[in-house]
C-alpha positions in Angstrom: 9.2 -0.8 78.6 11.1 0.0 75.4 10.6 3.5 74.0 11.2 3.7 70.3 12.0 6.9 68.4 11.9 6.1 64.7 13.2 8.4 62.0 10.4 10.6 60.5 10.4 10.5 56.8 7.5 13.0 57.1 6.6 15.1 60.1 3.2 15.9 58.7 1.1 13.8 61.2 2.7 15.7 64.1 2.5 19.2 62.8 0.6 22.1 64.3 -2.5 22.4 62.2 -1.7 25.9 61.0 1.6 24.7 59.5 0.2 22.1 57.2 -0.5 24.2 54.1 3.0 25.8 54.1 4.6 22.5 54.8 2.9 20.8 51.9 3.8 23.6 49.6 7.6 23.2 50.4 9.7 21.4 47.8 11.9 18.7 49.3 15.6 19.5 49.2 17.4 16.6 47.4 20.5 16.5 49.5 23.2 13.8 49.5 25.2 13.2 52.7 28.4 12.3 50.6 28.3 15.5 48.5 29.1 18.5 50.6 29.5 21.0 47.7 26.3 19.9 46.1 24.4 20.1 49.4 25.6 23.6 50.1 24.5 24.7 46.6 21.1 23.2 47.1 20.7 24.8 50.5 21.7 28.2 49.2 19.4 28.0 46.2 16.5 26.9 48.5 17.2 29.8 50.9 17.4 32.3 48.0 14.0 31.1 46.6 12.4 31.5 50.0 13.8 34.9 50.5 12.7 36.0 47.1 9.1 34.9 47.9 8.9 37.1 51.0 7.0 40.3 50.6 8.9 42.9 52.7 6.8 45.5 54.4 8.2 49.1 54.6 9.9 50.0 57.8 7.7 51.7 60.4 8.0 55.4 60.7 10.9 56.3 62.9 13.0 53.2 62.3 16.3 53.8 60.6 18.8 51.3 59.3 22.4 52.1 58.4 25.0 49.8 56.9 28.5 50.1 58.1 31.9 48.3 57.9 33.6 47.8 61.3 37.1 46.5 62.0 37.4 42.8 61.5 39.5 40.2 63.3 43.3 40.6 63.1 44.4 40.1 59.5 40.9 39.7 58.2 38.6 42.0 56.2 36.2 44.5 57.8 32.9 43.1 59.0 29.6 44.5 57.6 26.9 45.4 60.1 23.5 47.1 59.9 22.6 49.4 62.8 18.9 49.8 63.6 17.3 52.6 65.7 13.6 53.0 66.5 11.7 56.0 67.4 11.8 54.9 71.0 15.5 54.2 71.0 17.0 56.7 73.5 19.9 58.9 72.3 21.9 57.7 75.3 21.8 54.8 77.6 20.0 52.5 75.1 20.0 48.8 75.5 21.6 47.0 72.5 21.3 43.6 70.8 24.0 42.1 68.6 22.0 39.9 66.3 23.4 37.0 64.2 21.4 35.6 61.3 20.9 31.9 60.7 21.7 29.8 57.7 23.3 26.5 58.8 26.7 28.1 58.8 26.7 28.2 55.0 24.2 30.9 53.9 22.3 34.0 55.0 22.8 37.7 55.0 21.6 40.9 56.6 18.4 41.1 54.6 17.3 37.8 56.0 17.0 39.2 59.5 15.9 42.7 58.5 12.2 42.3 59.5 13.1 40.8 62.9 15.7 43.5 63.7 13.3 46.2 62.5 10.7 44.8 64.9 13.0 44.8 67.9 14.1 48.4 67.2 10.5 49.5 66.7 8.6 47.7 69.5 11.3 47.7 72.2 13.4 50.7 71.4 16.6 48.6 71.4 19.5 49.6 69.3 20.2 46.5 67.1 23.4 45.6 65.3 23.0 42.8 62.8 26.3 41.1 61.7 27.1 40.1 58.1 29.7 37.4 59.1 31.6 35.3 56.6 30.2 31.8 56.0 31.5 28.3 55.4 32.8 26.3 53.6 34.7 29.2 52.0 35.3 30.6 55.5 35.2 27.8 58.1 35.6 28.1 61.9 36.9 30.3 63.5 36.2 33.0 60.8 32.4 33.3 61.3 32.5 33.5 65.1 35.5 35.8 65.1 33.7 38.1 62.8 30.8 38.2 65.3 33.3 38.8 68.2 34.8 41.7 66.2 31.4 43.2 65.8 30.7 42.8 69.5 34.0 44.4 70.4 33.2 47.3 68.1 29.7 47.7 69.7 31.3 47.8 73.2 34.0 50.2 72.2 31.6 52.4 70.4 28.9 52.4 73.1 29.3 56.1 74.0 29.2 57.1 70.3 26.1 54.9 69.6 24.3 56.0 72.8 24.4 52.5 74.2 24.4 51.4 77.9 27.5 49.2 78.0 25.9 47.2 80.9 22.9 46.3 78.7 24.5 44.6 75.7 22.8 41.4 74.6 23.7 38.9 71.9 21.4 36.6 70.1 20.6 34.8 66.9 18.5 32.1 65.2 19.6 28.6 64.3 23.3 28.7 63.2 23.3 32.3 64.4 22.1 31.2 67.8 24.9 28.6 67.9 27.4 31.4 67.0 25.9 33.6 69.7 26.3 30.8 72.3 29.9 30.3 71.2 30.4 34.1 71.3 29.1 34.2 74.9 31.8 31.6 75.8 34.5 33.6 74.0 33.4 36.9 75.7 33.4 35.3 79.1 36.9 33.8 78.6 38.6 36.8 77.0 37.1 39.3 79.5 37.0 42.2 77.1 33.2 42.6 76.8 30.5 42.0 79.4 27.4 40.4 77.8 24.2 40.9 79.8 22.0 38.3 78.1 21.9 35.7 75.3 18.8 35.2 73.2 19.0 31.8 71.5 16.3 30.8 69.0 16.5 27.1 68.1 20.3 27.2 68.4 22.6 24.8 66.5 24.9 23.7 69.3 26.3 20.1 68.8 28.3 18.9 65.9 28.2 15.3 67.1 24.5 14.9 66.1 24.0 12.0 68.5 20.7 12.9 70.2 17.5 11.1 69.4 15.9 14.2 67.8 19.0 14.7 65.6 18.4 11.2 64.2 14.6 11.4 64.1 14.2 14.5 61.8 15.0 13.3 58.3 12.1 14.8 56.5 13.6 16.5 53.3 11.1 19.4 53.4 12.7 20.8 56.6 16.2 21.3 58.1 17.0 17.7 58.7 19.9 15.4 59.6 21.5 15.5 56.2 21.4 19.3 55.9 22.7 19.6 59.5 25.6 17.4 58.9 26.4 19.3 55.7 26.4 22.6 57.7 28.6 21.2 60.4 31.1 19.6 58.0 31.3 22.9 56.1 31.9 24.9 59.3 34.4 22.4 60.7 36.2 21.7 57.4 35.1 18.1 57.5 36.0 17.5 61.2 32.5 17.0 62.5 32.5 14.7 65.5 36.3 14.9 66.1 37.4 14.7 69.7 39.1 18.1 69.8 36.4 20.3 68.3 36.4 23.7 70.1 33.4 24.6 72.3 33.6 28.0 70.7 32.5 26.2 67.5 30.1 23.7 69.1 29.0 25.2 72.5 27.5 21.8 73.6 31.2 20.7 73.9 31.8 23.2 76.7 32.6 21.6 80.0 32.1 24.7 82.1 29.0 26.9 81.6 29.4 28.9 84.8 29.5 32.7 84.5 27.5 32.9 81.3 24.8 35.5 80.9 21.1 35.0 81.5 19.8 32.9 78.7 16.6 32.3 76.7 16.2 29.3 74.5 13.2 28.5 72.3 12.7 25.4 70.1 9.9 23.3 68.6 9.2 19.6 69.2 9.7 18.8 65.5 13.1 20.5 65.4 16.2 18.2 65.2 17.9 20.6 67.7 15.3 20.0 70.4 17.2 17.5 72.5 20.5 19.4 72.4 18.8 22.7 73.2 17.0 21.2 76.2 20.2 19.6 77.4 22.1 22.9 77.0 19.4 24.7 79.0 19.5 21.9 81.7 23.3 22.3 82.0 23.1 26.1 82.1 20.6 25.8 85.0 22.9 23.3 86.8 25.8 25.8 86.4 23.8 28.6 88.1 22.9 30.5 85.0 19.4 32.1 85.0 17.8 30.3 82.1 14.4 30.3 80.4 13.4 27.4 78.1 10.4 27.3 75.8 9.5 24.1 73.8 6.6 24.6 71.4 4.5 21.6 70.2 4.1 20.8 66.5 6.7 23.3 65.4 9.5 22.5 63.0 12.8 24.3 62.5 12.4 28.0 61.7 8.6 27.6 61.0 7.7 30.6 63.2 9.5 32.7 60.6 8.0 31.0 57.6 4.5 30.8 59.0 4.2 33.9 61.2 0.4 34.0 61.3 -0.1 30.6 62.9 -1.4 30.8 66.4 1.7 29.1 67.9 4.0 31.4 65.9 2.2 34.4 67.3 2.6 33.0 70.8 6.3 32.2 70.1 6.9 35.8 68.8 5.2 37.4 71.8 7.1 35.2 74.3 10.4 35.9 72.5 9.8 39.7 72.4 8.7 39.8 76.1 11.8 37.9 77.2 14.1 40.2 75.3 12.4 43.2 76.8 12.5 41.8 80.3 16.2 41.0 80.2 17.1 44.4 78.8 14.8 46.3 81.1 12.3 47.7 78.5 8.7 47.0 77.6 7.2 46.4 74.2 4.8 48.6 72.3 3.0 47.7 69.0 
């Protein structure tokens, strides 16, 4: 029997029912595969419009957020971070999460992840450090992941001052941020300067080669699709997407040895072009002896739990994600 996997010009027939209205209201992004500069401009404009449309609730009582500048990589500028504390965050011995925002390697900022980081600090009492890393194409690999490593190194070296338990430092991110977190976990393992307890990877962007069936299948212009993904990778790798010598620190799916990595959580939807590479990475982690938890949600496209938080599947996704983070950092959630 031959199984076909055609490209989906529209994912609408396969969507979770609660996602339909928001999907139909989304303007298609007119991207051209042969115009990297134009694609980046379109993606940034679309992201800015989405962010402008979000009504941001005030932070819950007891949650504070402080912007700081920490030492950057050697010869590079300082890295901006935002440090979140909740009312339940202990003054000493607190678990910590280094969070890396998404944005296809070409966009995003601290405000994009503010609601999520606030929620983690508020409900779990975790000290959260969100990283404002440099983005491509102005700053290609290794600048973004090295900024994240500099922030992780600062968090570890400042653990006592921040009241953090150095044995309970996690890293995580969404989309490109999750891909950077996965690369960061490999760097931390190999350099041996920081021990990472856990990696929290939400629909991670892992493989620049874009050869899986799902990476070919999702071409719908209303969502993060093959064209936008190739644009992001080409910006990050300075046009070297798919080259034989791409570093696993840039594209973690390239890593040949996953042993010794921290416990891992991966979540992805069935209408996400990253589905196949995320499932394969989870499979390889398990084979390497890494404690791994994988969730695949039906009818969910890339980042839709953020855009459509009140859908039933999004609420389940959020609850699962929060519970996993709490479990792996030894804390329980409270609303």
